[in-house]
ROLODREN-87756 format. One record per residue (C-alpha): z, x, y; residue in one letter; residue number from 1. Coordinates in nm, 2 decimals. Layout:
N
R/z/x/y/zanu/dodren
R/Z/X/Y/a/NUM
...
//
This chain:
94
R/z/x/y/zanu/dodren
R/0.46/1.80/-0.03/x/1
R/0.16/1.58/0.02/x/2
R/0.00/1.31/-0.19/x/3
R/-0.37/1.34/-0.23/x/4
R/-0.52/1.04/-0.41/x/5
R/-0.82/1.08/-0.65/x/6
R/-1.13/0.86/-0.69/x/7
R/-1.09/0.51/-0.54/x/8
R/-0.71/0.54/-0.51/x/9
R/-0.52/0.47/-0.18/x/10
R/-0.16/0.58/-0.10/x/11
R/0.04/0.31/0.09/x/12
R/0.37/0.31/0.26/x/13
R/0.52/-0.03/0.24/x/14
R/0.67/-0.20/0.55/x/15
R/1.04/-0.27/0.55/x/16
R/1.16/-0.61/0.43/x/17
R/1.27/-0.85/0.69/x/18
R/1.65/-0.89/0.70/x/19
R/1.65/-1.22/0.88/x/20
R/1.44/-1.53/0.86/x/21
R/1.26/-1.69/1.16/x/22
R/1.54/-1.94/1.18/x/23
R/1.80/-1.66/1.19/x/24
R/1.94/-1.66/0.84/x/25
R/2.05/-1.32/0.73/x/26
R/1.92/-1.22/0.38/x/27
R/2.10/-1.00/0.14/x/28
R/1.90/-0.71/-0.01/x/29
R/1.87/-0.89/-0.35/x/30
R/1.70/-1.19/-0.19/x/31
R/1.46/-1.00/0.03/x/32
R/1.11/-1.02/-0.10/x/33
R/0.91/-0.70/-0.07/x/34
R/0.64/-0.74/0.19/x/35
R/0.28/-0.71/0.08/x/36
R/0.18/-0.53/0.40/x/37
R/0.16/-0.16/0.41/x/38
R/0.02/0.13/0.61/x/39
R/-0.25/0.35/0.46/x/40
R/-0.12/0.71/0.43/x/41
R/-0.41/0.88/0.24/x/42
R/-0.74/0.77/0.09/x/43
R/-0.93/0.92/-0.21/x/44
R/-1.28/1.04/-0.18/x/45
R/-1.45/0.74/-0.36/x/46
R/-1.77/0.84/-0.53/x/47
R/-1.86/0.75/-0.89/x/48
R/-1.57/0.55/-1.05/x/49
R/-1.63/0.40/-1.40/x/50
R/-2.01/0.44/-1.35/x/51
R/-2.02/0.26/-1.02/x/52
R/-2.06/0.41/-0.67/x/53
R/-1.75/0.33/-0.46/x/54
R/-1.75/0.37/-0.08/x/55
R/-1.40/0.38/0.07/x/56
R/-1.36/0.11/0.33/x/57
R/-1.00/0.19/0.45/x/58
R/-0.88/0.49/0.64/x/59
R/-0.54/0.65/0.71/x/60
R/-0.35/0.45/0.96/x/61
R/-0.49/0.11/0.87/x/62
R/-0.25/-0.17/0.81/x/63
R/-0.34/-0.36/0.50/x/64
R/-0.24/-0.65/0.27/x/65
R/-0.24/-0.57/-0.10/x/66
R/-0.20/-0.76/-0.43/x/67
R/0.16/-0.85/-0.51/x/68
R/0.18/-0.67/-0.85/x/69
R/-0.07/-0.39/-0.78/x/70
R/-0.02/-0.02/-0.80/x/71
R/0.24/0.23/-0.91/x/72
R/0.55/0.31/-0.70/x/73
R/0.63/0.68/-0.65/x/74
R/0.91/0.85/-0.46/x/75
R/0.84/1.18/-0.28/x/76
R/1.10/1.35/-0.06/x/77
R/1.31/1.03/-0.05/x/78
R/1.02/0.82/0.08/x/79
R/0.87/0.55/-0.15/x/80
R/0.49/0.51/-0.17/x/81
R/0.26/0.28/-0.36/x/82
R/-0.07/0.41/-0.51/x/83
R/-0.33/0.14/-0.56/x/84
R/-0.70/0.11/-0.63/x/85
R/-0.90/0.01/-0.33/x/86
R/-1.00/-0.31/-0.51/x/87
R/-0.63/-0.41/-0.50/x/88
R/-0.64/-0.42/-0.12/x/89
R/-0.71/-0.77/0.00/x/90
R/-0.75/-0.73/0.37/x/91
R/-0.72/-0.50/0.67/x/92
R/-0.48/-0.63/0.95/x/93
R/-0.63/-0.58/1.29/x/94
//
């Protein structure tokens, strides 16, 4: 199966949460904060969205930072994805 986003939507695969801090403290799964960085898996076509022309600025393979409470989480074939609007993406990590 494959996720194909519509309009200005972007499918992201979230990076794994860090299990240790920089100082070496091991975190339990409950205390791990989900990272706000992800890899772009698929990008919608853009076009007219809510009466405005939207040009997609990200592409598959980009590493991005997105808003903390953005998007909808979906699980497909035991892999979790997040579907967000392009406007919820804050930056591309180069």
